[in-house]
N, C-alpha and C positions, 0 to 999 in steps of 0.2 A: 307270512311274508307281506301280504296285502295290508294287514293291520299295522305292521312296523313301517311300511312305506307311507301310509296315511299319517302316522304319528310323526315321522320325519318331515313330511310336508307341512303339517301343522306347526311344528317347532320352528322350521325355517321361516315361515310366514310371521309367526309371533316375534322372532328375533329381528327380522327385517323391519317390521313395523315399529319396533322399539327405537329404531334410528341409531343415534350415537353422536359423539363428538366428531367433528371433522378432523381428519389427520392433518397435522401441520406439514404443509408442502415445502416449507423452507426455501431452498434455492432452486426447487424444481427437479432436483436429482436426489437429494438426501432428505427423506421424509422422517417425521417423528410422530409416534403415538405417545401423547403425554398422559400419564396416569392421573386420573382425578379421584379415584376411589381406591386408595392403597389397601392391599389385602383383599379386595372385593372383586366384583365383576365390573369390567370396564367395556363399554360399547363404543365402537368407532364406525364411521361411515366414510367410504371412499369410492370415487368413480373408477370403475374397472379399467378405463382407458389410461389411467395414470400408472397402472402396474406393469406396463410394457417394459422392455429391456433397458438395462443400464441404470436402474434406480436402486436405492437402499432404503430400508425402513427399520428404524431402531425404536426401542421402547425407552422412554425417559421417565424416571421417578419410580415410585413404588418400592416394594420390598422383595419382589420376585415371586410372590405367591399369588399374584393376581390372575384372574381369568380374563383373557382378551378375546372379544368377539368383534370381528370385522365384517360389517355388512357391506358387500361389494355390489355397486350398482352397474347394470349393463347386461346385455344378452350375449355378447361375444367377447370373451376376455382372453387376452394374450398375456400370460404370466412371465415376467422377466425381472422381478424385484427380489433382491437379496434381503431377507428378513432375519433379524437377530433375536427375535423373541422365543418363548418357550415352545417346544415341540408338543408338549402334552397339555398345556393350558391355553392354547390358541385355537380358535375356531374361525375359519373363513366361510362365511355364509354367502353363497352365490345364488340368492333366492330366485332371480329372474334369468339366470344364465341358461342358454341352450347349448353353448359351446365354450369349453375351457381348454385352452392350449397351454400346457406346461412345457415350454420349450426353451425359455431364456435363462431360467435359474431354478434351483431346487425350491419347491414349495414347502415351507416349514410350518407344520401345524395340521390340524384335521380340517377336512373339506366337506362341506354340506352343499352339494350342487345337484339336487335331486332331479332336475329337469335337463341336465347337461350331458352331452357327449364329451368325455374328457380324452384329449389326445396328449399323451405323455411321452416326452423324450428326455426329460430330466426327472430326478427323484421327487417323490412326495413323501415327506417325513411325518406321517400321521395317518389317521384313518380316512376313508373316503366313502361317501354316499353319493352316487351319481346314476344316471340312466345307463351309461355304458363307459367302458374304459378301453382305449386302444394304446398299446405300449410299443415303442420303438427304441432303437439304440441301446438296448439293455437297461433301460431305466427301471427303477425299483419302487414299489409301494412299500415303504418301511413302516411296520406296525408300531407306531408310538401312540398308544391309546389315549384318547382325550379324557382327562380326569379333572377338568375345570368344573366350575359351578355355573349352571344356567339359572340365573335369578330372574326368571320370567314366569308370572303366574299362569297356571293351567287355565284353559278356556272355561272349564266347569266352575272353577273358583270365581272367575269374573262374573259368570251368570248368577251365582249365588249371592254375590255381594250386595246388589240392590235390595234383595229380599231381606237379608240380614240387617241392613241399615233401616229398612221399613219396620221390621219387628222391634228393633231397638228403640226407634222413635215412638212407636205405638206404646211400648212398655213404659217409656219415660212419660208419655202423656197421661197414662192411667195413674201413675204415682203422684203426679203434680196436683 
């Protein structure tokens, strides 16, 4: 369990550090996630305070096979946004959250909130990784397994990259 927890923490940090395109806030009520990498992994960034009640978030463009990763900024998040994207190819990464309240609307997609206490009175339609989960009002955690693609290099590969470039440069110099 400890190794899996550390791996989830590492993945969450890498995803969050990747950043992403800002969500188009439109008229302040109807948001749009505009696909820039059709068929691939698309990263978005949004301030968690914008996800409170009465908002909608739709996906624009693409072919429906895209993985959508939303890096949500903030420590205390009140979820109230109706999201029309995929249940199985959307990941909500709450990397810095300590509290996530799912009270205003169903949260569609998988949730990575490894440091958060999650208070749920509305359904979560995906998988959940969190510190704790408190459920009220008969809300359900519906297991829609995340099957998107996380196109983020592993830390070990990043550490090897400078050495590989150095060896390639040295080999090229010897040939010249």
